Biopython code that builds the backbone (N, CA, C, O; Angstrom):
import numpy as np
from Bio.PDB.StructureBuilder import StructureBuilder

atoms = [
    (1, "UNK", "N", (1.422, 3.149, -10.718)),
    (1, "UNK", "CA", (0.518, 4.402, -11.236)),
    (1, "UNK", "C", (0.209, 5.436, -10.367)),
    (1, "UNK", "O", (0.043, 5.121, -9.189)),
    (2, "UNK", "N", (0.078, 6.784, -10.733)),
    (2, "UNK", "CA", (-0.293, 7.692, -9.855)),
    (2, "UNK", "C", (-1.809, 7.476, -9.391)),
    (2, "UNK", "O", (-2.178, 7.973, -8.327)),
    (3, "UNK", "N", (-2.576, 6.827, -10.087)),
    (3, "UNK", "CA", (-3.974, 6.401, -9.762)),
    (3, "UNK", "C", (-4.037, 5.956, -8.181)),
    (3, "UNK", "O", (-4.988, 6.166, -7.427)),
    (4, "UNK", "N", (-2.843, 5.315, -7.862)),
    (4, "UNK", "CA", (-2.804, 4.707, -6.401)),
    (4, "UNK", "C", (-2.984, 5.884, -5.376)),
    (4, "UNK", "O", (-3.394, 5.638, -4.242)),
    (5, "UNK", "N", (-2.728, 6.948, -5.706)),
    (5, "UNK", "CA", (-2.870, 7.869, -4.750)),
    (5, "UNK", "C", (-4.384, 8.496, -4.348)),
    (5, "UNK", "O", (-4.653, 9.331, -3.485)),
    (6, "UNK", "N", (-5.079, 7.947, -5.081)),
    (6, "UNK", "CA", (-6.553, 8.381, -5.023)),
    (6, "UNK", "C", (-7.148, 7.134, -4.066)),
    (6, "UNK", "O", (-8.368, 7.196, -3.916)),
    (7, "UNK", "N", (-6.607, 6.225, -3.523)),
    (7, "UNK", "CA", (-7.004, 5.318, -2.900)),
    (7, "UNK", "C", (-6.619, 5.686, -1.150)),
    (7, "UNK", "O", (-5.845, 5.116, -0.381)),
    (8, "UNK", "N", (-7.348, 6.642, -0.990)),
    (8, "UNK", "CA", (-7.035, 7.493, 0.287)),
    (8, "UNK", "C", (-7.213, 6.419, 1.600)),
    (8, "UNK", "O", (-6.582, 6.734, 2.609)),
    (9, "UNK", "N", (-8.023, 5.176, 1.658)),
    (9, "UNK", "CA", (-8.038, 4.530, 2.585)),
    (9, "UNK", "C", (-7.161, 3.139, 2.613)),
    (9, "UNK", "O", (-7.363, 2.201, 3.384)),
    (10, "UNK", "N", (-6.250, 3.205, 1.710)),
    (10, "UNK", "CA", (-5.536, 2.036, 1.356)),
    (10, "UNK", "C", (-4.689, 1.990, 2.814)),
    (10, "UNK", "O", (-4.291, 2.977, 3.432)),
    (11, "UNK", "N", (-4.539, 0.719, 3.160)),
    (11, "UNK", "CA", (-3.876, 0.499, 4.564)),
    (11, "UNK", "C", (-2.452, -0.372, 4.180)),
    (11, "UNK", "O", (-1.618, -0.364, 5.085)),
    (12, "UNK", "N", (-2.142, -1.000, 3.142)),
    (12, "UNK", "CA", (-1.203, -1.786, 2.685)),
    (12, "UNK", "C", (-0.903, -1.779, 1.531)),
    (12, "UNK", "O", (-1.756, -2.133, 0.718)),
    (13, "UNK", "N", (0.498, -1.346, 1.049)),
    (13, "UNK", "CA", (0.947, -1.049, -0.531)),
    (13, "UNK", "C", (2.368, -1.755, -0.308)),
    (13, "UNK", "O", (3.203, -1.399, 0.524)),
    (14, "UNK", "N", (2.486, -2.809, -1.197)),
    (14, "UNK", "CA", (3.734, -3.906, -1.233)),
    (14, "UNK", "C", (3.934, -3.614, -2.541)),
    (14, "UNK", "O", (3.055, -3.959, -3.331)),
    (15, "UNK", "N", (5.046, -2.967, -3.006)),
    (15, "UNK", "CA", (5.596, -3.055, -4.363)),
    (15, "UNK", "C", (6.969, -3.034, -4.526)),
    (15, "UNK", "O", (7.529, -2.361, -5.391)),
    (16, "UNK", "N", (7.660, -3.907, -3.546)),
    (16, "UNK", "CA", (8.898, -4.162, -3.645)),
    (16, "UNK", "C", (9.135, -5.287, -4.555)),
    (16, "UNK", "O", (8.321, -6.139, -4.909)),
    (17, "UNK", "N", (10.501, -5.155, -4.915)),
    (17, "UNK", "CA", (10.978, -6.129, -6.079)),
    (17, "UNK", "C", (10.117, -6.386, -7.405)),
    (17, "UNK", "O", (9.824, -7.499, -7.842)),
    (18, "UNK", "N", (9.771, -5.163, -7.959)),
    (18, "UNK", "CA", (8.982, -5.500, -9.137)),
    (18, "UNK", "C", (9.597, -4.668, -10.382)),
    (18, "UNK", "O", (8.918, -4.318, -11.348)),
    (19, "UNK", "N", (10.932, -4.410, -10.229)),
    (19, "UNK", "CA", (11.787, -3.669, -11.144)),
    (19, "UNK", "C", (11.318, -2.255, -11.559)),
    (19, "UNK", "O", (11.545, -1.904, -12.717)),
    (20, "UNK", "N", (10.652, -1.373, -10.669)),
    (20, "UNK", "CA", (10.089, -0.207, -10.975)),
    (20, "UNK", "C", (11.302, 0.680, -11.067)),
    (20, "UNK", "O", (12.315, 0.363, -10.445)),
    (21, "UNK", "N", (11.267, 1.744, -11.784)),
    (21, "UNK", "CA", (12.307, 2.940, -12.283)),
    (21, "UNK", "C", (11.350, 3.851, -12.045)),
    (21, "UNK", "O", (10.150, 3.576, -12.029)),
    (22, "UNK", "N", (11.948, 5.263, -11.797)),
    (22, "UNK", "CA", (11.222, 6.493, -12.033)),
    (22, "UNK", "C", (11.309, 6.984, -10.529)),
    (22, "UNK", "O", (12.162, 6.631, -9.714)),
    (23, "UNK", "N", (10.306, 7.829, -10.328)),
    (23, "UNK", "CA", (10.132, 8.505, -9.042)),
    (23, "UNK", "C", (8.757, 7.758, -8.393)),
    (23, "UNK", "O", (8.137, 6.848, -8.944)),
    (24, "UNK", "N", (8.454, 8.334, -7.158)),
    (24, "UNK", "CA", (7.187, 7.773, -6.695)),
    (24, "UNK", "C", (6.362, 9.002, -6.582)),
    (24, "UNK", "O", (6.824, 9.906, -5.885)),
    (25, "UNK", "N", (5.133, 9.189, -7.198)),
    (25, "UNK", "CA", (4.275, 9.961, -7.594)),
    (25, "UNK", "C", (3.988, 11.044, -6.470)),
    (25, "UNK", "O", (3.658, 10.472, -5.431)),
    (26, "UNK", "N", (4.005, 12.276, -6.358)),
    (26, "UNK", "CA", (3.390, 13.020, -5.360)),
    (26, "UNK", "C", (2.242, 12.667, -4.739)),
    (26, "UNK", "O", (2.080, 13.018, -3.571)),
    (27, "UNK", "N", (1.307, 11.955, -5.377)),
    (27, "UNK", "CA", (-0.279, 11.711, -5.079)),
    (27, "UNK", "C", (-0.005, 10.610, -3.941)),
    (27, "UNK", "O", (-0.823, 10.480, -3.030)),
    (28, "UNK", "N", (1.042, 9.897, -3.995)),
    (28, "UNK", "CA", (1.199, 8.979, -2.839)),
    (28, "UNK", "C", (1.300, 9.455, -1.522)),
    (28, "UNK", "O", (1.282, 8.659, -0.583)),
    (29, "UNK", "N", (1.411, 10.757, -1.336)),
    (29, "UNK", "CA", (1.581, 11.584, -0.060)),
    (29, "UNK", "C", (0.143, 11.624, 0.585)),
    (29, "UNK", "O", (-0.052, 11.943, 1.757)),
    (30, "UNK", "N", (-0.936, 11.229, -0.397)),
    (30, "UNK", "CA", (-2.353, 11.336, 0.100)),
    (30, "UNK", "C", (-2.633, 9.950, 0.878)),
    (30, "UNK", "O", (-3.672, 9.760, 1.510)),
    (31, "UNK", "N", (-1.690, 9.090, 0.775)),
    (31, "UNK", "CA", (-2.163, 7.735, 1.227)),
    (31, "UNK", "C", (-1.834, 7.842, 2.984)),
    (31, "UNK", "O", (-1.004, 7.061, 3.449)),
    (32, "UNK", "N", (-2.495, 8.794, 3.853)),
    (32, "UNK", "CA", (-2.302, 8.948, 4.988)),
    (32, "UNK", "C", (-2.854, 7.772, 5.938)),
    (32, "UNK", "O", (-2.480, 7.825, 7.110)),
    (33, "UNK", "N", (-3.589, 6.858, 5.613)),
    (33, "UNK", "CA", (-4.214, 5.862, 6.378)),
    (33, "UNK", "C", (-3.245, 4.441, 6.096)),
    (33, "UNK", "O", (-3.636, 3.364, 6.545)),
    (34, "UNK", "N", (-2.197, 4.520, 5.464)),
    (34, "UNK", "CA", (-1.308, 3.499, 5.132)),
    (34, "UNK", "C", (-0.526, 2.897, 6.422)),
    (34, "UNK", "O", (0.043, 3.687, 7.174)),
    (35, "UNK", "N", (-0.500, 1.733, 6.637)),
    (35, "UNK", "CA", (-0.118, 1.033, 7.843)),
    (35, "UNK", "C", (1.223, 0.235, 7.462)),
    (35, "UNK", "O", (2.085, 0.049, 8.320)),
    (36, "UNK", "N", (1.361, -0.201, 6.232)),
    (36, "UNK", "CA", (2.513, -1.081, 5.955)),
    (36, "UNK", "C", (2.750, -0.570, 4.368)),
    (36, "UNK", "O", (1.844, -0.434, 3.545)),
    (37, "UNK", "N", (3.868, -0.373, 4.185)),
    (37, "UNK", "CA", (4.624, 0.076, 2.849)),
    (37, "UNK", "C", (5.814, -0.515, 2.455)),
    (37, "UNK", "O", (6.669, -0.697, 3.322)),
    (38, "UNK", "N", (6.061, -0.895, 1.159)),
    (38, "UNK", "CA", (7.299, -1.286, 0.930)),
    (38, "UNK", "C", (7.453, -0.958, -0.505)),
    (38, "UNK", "O", (6.585, -1.155, -1.356)),
    (39, "UNK", "N", (8.810, -0.360, -0.742)),
    (39, "UNK", "CA", (9.113, 0.105, -2.306)),
    (39, "UNK", "C", (10.579, -0.557, -2.599)),
    (39, "UNK", "O", (11.113, -0.570, -3.708)),
    (40, "UNK", "N", (11.176, -1.151, -1.298)),
    (40, "UNK", "CA", (12.547, -1.528, -1.547)),
    (40, "UNK", "C", (12.688, -2.615, -2.642)),
    (40, "UNK", "O", (11.759, -3.376, -2.912)),
    (41, "UNK", "N", (14.004, -2.658, -3.319)),
    (41, "UNK", "CA", (14.525, -3.548, -4.189)),
    (41, "UNK", "C", (14.015, -3.226, -5.609)),
    (41, "UNK", "O", (13.808, -4.160, -6.383)),
    (42, "UNK", "N", (13.789, -1.871, -6.011)),
    (42, "UNK", "CA", (13.502, -1.318, -7.136)),
    (42, "UNK", "C", (14.331, -0.396, -7.631)),
    (42, "UNK", "O", (15.063, -0.126, -6.679)),
    (43, "UNK", "N", (14.651, 0.237, -8.528)),
    (43, "UNK", "CA", (15.395, 1.207, -9.098)),
    (43, "UNK", "C", (14.893, 2.641, -9.000)),
    (43, "UNK", "O", (15.136, 3.466, -9.881)),
    (44, "UNK", "N", (14.149, 2.931, -7.848)),
    (44, "UNK", "CA", (13.136, 4.161, -7.876)),
    (44, "UNK", "C", (14.426, 5.142, -7.408)),
    (44, "UNK", "O", (15.484, 4.723, -6.939)),
    (45, "UNK", "N", (14.041, 6.687, -7.677)),
    (45, "UNK", "CA", (15.061, 7.788, -7.448)),
    (45, "UNK", "C", (13.968, 8.916, -6.914)),
    (45, "UNK", "O", (12.745, 8.781, -6.872)),
    (46, "UNK", "N", (14.670, 9.940, -6.564)),
    (46, "UNK", "CA", (13.871, 10.982, -5.889)),
    (46, "UNK", "C", (13.558, 10.964, -4.275)),
    (46, "UNK", "O", (14.292, 10.403, -3.462)),
    (47, "UNK", "N", (12.590, 11.526, -4.008)),
    (47, "UNK", "CA", (12.180, 11.446, -2.558)),
    (47, "UNK", "C", (10.727, 10.812, -2.135)),
    (47, "UNK", "O", (9.827, 10.731, -2.970)),
    (48, "UNK", "N", (10.589, 10.447, -1.024)),
    (48, "UNK", "CA", (9.103, 10.117, -0.626)),
    (48, "UNK", "C", (8.278, 11.104, -0.413)),
    (48, "UNK", "O", (8.507, 11.822, 0.560)),
    (49, "UNK", "N", (7.352, 11.329, -1.092)),
    (49, "UNK", "CA", (6.331, 12.232, -0.613)),
    (49, "UNK", "C", (6.138, 12.562, 0.656)),
    (49, "UNK", "O", (5.798, 11.673, 1.437)),
    (50, "UNK", "N", (6.296, 13.761, 1.068)),
    (50, "UNK", "CA", (5.993, 14.177, 2.536)),
    (50, "UNK", "C", (4.936, 13.720, 3.337)),
    (50, "UNK", "O", (5.053, 13.403, 4.521)),
    (51, "UNK", "N", (3.827, 13.689, 2.631)),
    (51, "UNK", "CA", (2.348, 13.243, 3.084)),
    (51, "UNK", "C", (2.422, 11.903, 3.544)),
    (51, "UNK", "O", (1.525, 11.542, 4.306)),
    (52, "UNK", "N", (3.547, 10.874, 3.153)),
    (52, "UNK", "CA", (3.540, 9.653, 3.691)),
    (52, "UNK", "C", (4.131, 9.765, 5.097)),
    (52, "UNK", "O", (3.827, 8.870, 5.886)),
    (53, "UNK", "N", (4.756, 10.527, 5.419)),
    (53, "UNK", "CA", (5.685, 10.845, 6.710)),
    (53, "UNK", "C", (4.307, 10.999, 7.516)),
    (53, "UNK", "O", (4.330, 10.485, 8.634)),
    (54, "UNK", "N", (3.390, 11.476, 7.222)),
    (54, "UNK", "CA", (2.155, 11.713, 8.198)),
    (54, "UNK", "C", (1.220, 10.627, 8.354)),
    (54, "UNK", "O", (0.177, 10.704, 9.002)),
    (55, "UNK", "N", (1.704, 9.447, 7.631)),
    (55, "UNK", "CA", (0.697, 8.303, 7.777)),
    (55, "UNK", "C", (1.192, 7.477, 8.797)),
    (55, "UNK", "O", (2.218, 7.865, 9.356)),
    (56, "UNK", "N", (0.665, 6.382, 9.173)),
    (56, "UNK", "CA", (0.925, 5.415, 10.227)),
    (56, "UNK", "C", (1.980, 4.705, 10.234)),
    (56, "UNK", "O", (2.334, 4.118, 11.257)),
    (57, "UNK", "N", (2.752, 4.631, 8.935)),
    (57, "UNK", "CA", (3.673, 3.656, 8.546)),
    (57, "UNK", "C", (4.980, 3.978, 9.340)),
    (57, "UNK", "O", (5.366, 5.143, 9.438)),
    (58, "UNK", "N", (5.652, 2.946, 9.900)),
    (58, "UNK", "CA", (6.916, 3.052, 10.344)),
    (58, "UNK", "C", (7.889, 2.984, 9.289)),
    (58, "UNK", "O", (8.320, 1.892, 8.918)),
    (59, "UNK", "N", (8.251, 4.018, 8.800)),
    (59, "UNK", "CA", (9.152, 4.111, 7.394)),
    (59, "UNK", "C", (10.544, 3.818, 8.022)),
    (59, "UNK", "O", (11.108, 4.293, 9.008)),
    (60, "UNK", "N", (10.891, 2.909, 7.149)),
    (60, "UNK", "CA", (12.538, 2.474, 7.397)),
    (60, "UNK", "C", (13.001, 2.548, 5.940)),
    (60, "UNK", "O", (12.280, 2.382, 4.956)),
    (61, "UNK", "N", (14.254, 2.809, 5.947)),
    (61, "UNK", "CA", (14.842, 2.676, 4.567)),
    (61, "UNK", "C", (14.975, 1.523, 3.957)),
    (61, "UNK", "O", (15.173, 1.565, 2.743)),
    (62, "UNK", "N", (14.908, 0.302, 4.584)),
    (62, "UNK", "CA", (14.987, -0.943, 4.364)),
    (62, "UNK", "C", (13.654, -1.204, 3.492)),
    (62, "UNK", "O", (13.781, -1.845, 2.449)),
    (63, "UNK", "N", (12.578, -0.806, 3.816)),
    (63, "UNK", "CA", (11.372, -1.130, 3.403)),
    (63, "UNK", "C", (10.922, 0.006, 1.852)),
    (63, "UNK", "O", (10.270, -0.284, 0.849)),
    (64, "UNK", "N", (11.451, 1.029, 2.163)),
    (64, "UNK", "CA", (11.208, 2.171, 1.200)),
    (64, "UNK", "C", (12.342, 2.153, 0.057)),
    (64, "UNK", "O", (12.068, 2.661, -1.030)),
    (65, "UNK", "N", (13.512, 1.622, 0.260)),
    (65, "UNK", "CA", (14.527, 1.609, -0.801)),
    (65, "UNK", "C", (15.570, 2.686, -0.149)),
    (65, "UNK", "O", (15.232, 3.802, 0.245)),
    (66, "UNK", "N", (17.140, 2.063, -0.096)),
    (66, "UNK", "CA", (17.721, 3.132, 0.369)),
    (66, "UNK", "C", (18.467, 4.304, -0.638)),
    (66, "UNK", "O", (19.306, 5.113, -0.241)),
    (67, "UNK", "N", (17.997, 4.201, -1.918)),
    (67, "UNK", "CA", (18.342, 5.283, -2.856)),
    (67, "UNK", "C", (17.506, 6.180, -2.752)),
    (67, "UNK", "O", (17.915, 7.194, -3.318)),
    (68, "UNK", "N", (16.211, 6.347, -2.156)),
    (68, "UNK", "CA", (15.365, 7.258, -1.915)),
    (68, "UNK", "C", (15.390, 8.271, -0.936)),
    (68, "UNK", "O", (15.392, 7.918, 0.244)),
    (69, "UNK", "N", (15.411, 9.541, -1.239)),
    (69, "UNK", "CA", (15.737, 10.538, 0.086)),
    (69, "UNK", "C", (14.238, 10.613, 0.919)),
    (69, "UNK", "O", (13.181, 10.798, 0.316)),
    (70, "UNK", "N", (14.310, 10.467, 2.162)),
    (70, "UNK", "CA", (13.312, 10.281, 3.073)),
    (70, "UNK", "C", (13.351, 10.944, 4.307)),
    (70, "UNK", "O", (13.811, 10.331, 5.271)),
    (71, "UNK", "N", (12.912, 12.190, 4.454)),
    (71, "UNK", "CA", (13.004, 13.033, 5.961)),
    (71, "UNK", "C", (12.581, 12.349, 7.046)),
    (71, "UNK", "O", (13.024, 12.562, 8.175)),
    (72, "UNK", "N", (11.592, 11.383, 6.739)),
    (72, "UNK", "CA", (11.213, 10.873, 7.976)),
    (72, "UNK", "C", (11.412, 9.074, 8.208)),
    (72, "UNK", "O", (10.748, 8.349, 8.949)),
    (73, "UNK", "N", (12.355, 8.762, 7.458)),
    (73, "UNK", "CA", (12.864, 7.207, 7.517)),
    (73, "UNK", "C", (13.646, 6.986, 8.706)),
    (73, "UNK", "O", (14.261, 7.923, 9.215)),
    (74, "UNK", "N", (13.673, 5.840, 9.185)),
    (74, "UNK", "CA", (14.556, 5.312, 10.131)),
    (74, "UNK", "C", (15.702, 4.524, 9.087)),
    (74, "UNK", "O", (15.286, 3.787, 8.193)),
    (75, "UNK", "N", (17.031, 4.732, 9.272)),
    (75, "UNK", "CA", (17.793, 4.171, 8.516)),
    (75, "UNK", "C", (18.096, 3.059, 9.004)),
    (75, "UNK", "O", (18.732, 3.043, 10.058)),
    (76, "UNK", "N", (17.685, 1.726, 8.303)),
    (76, "UNK", "CA", (18.100, 0.323, 8.861)),
    (76, "UNK", "C", (18.243, -0.441, 7.331)),
    (76, "UNK", "O", (17.641, -0.196, 6.286)),
    (77, "UNK", "N", (19.177, -1.357, 7.605)),
    (77, "UNK", "CA", (19.461, -2.054, 6.506)),
    (77, "UNK", "C", (20.076, -1.756, 5.141)),
    (77, "UNK", "O", (20.200, -2.523, 4.186)),
    (78, "UNK", "N", (20.446, -0.436, 5.260)),
    (78, "UNK", "CA", (21.129, 0.058, 3.853)),
    (78, "UNK", "C", (22.705, 0.262, 4.493)),
    (78, "UNK", "O", (23.054, 0.546, 5.639)),
    (79, "UNK", "N", (23.389, 0.032, 3.437)),
    (79, "UNK", "CA", (25.007, 0.241, 3.431)),
    (79, "UNK", "C", (25.173, 1.495, 3.658)),
    (79, "UNK", "O", (24.434, 2.368, 3.201)),
    (80, "UNK", "N", (26.273, 1.720, 4.471)),
    (80, "UNK", "CA", (26.903, 3.078, 4.829)),
    (80, "UNK", "C", (26.122, 3.597, 5.664)),
    (80, "UNK", "O", (26.371, 4.706, 6.136)),
]
sb = StructureBuilder()
sb.init_structure("model")
sb.init_model(0)
sb.init_chain("A")
sb.init_seg("    ")
for serial, (resi, resn, name, xyz) in enumerate(atoms, 1):
    if name == "N":
        sb.init_residue(resn, " ", resi, " ")
    sb.init_atom(name, np.array(xyz, "f"), 0.0, 1.0, " ", f" {name:<3s}", serial, name[0])
structure = sb.get_structure()
């Protein structure tokens, strides 16, 4: 849900393997205090909100999902 973006002091967000579809709401880019994040194992498309790149999260494609565009992710664990 987009309201998660209002939790600006959230440190951990684990949404992996929940059969989620669609895109990640832009409001998630406000979660700049995140230290751990996982979206992998879902059917999400689009891109990671740019604000998440400014967070403390070590962004890896295996944790956010190989099908998402991510300008700040380190490519690990994805085919090709």
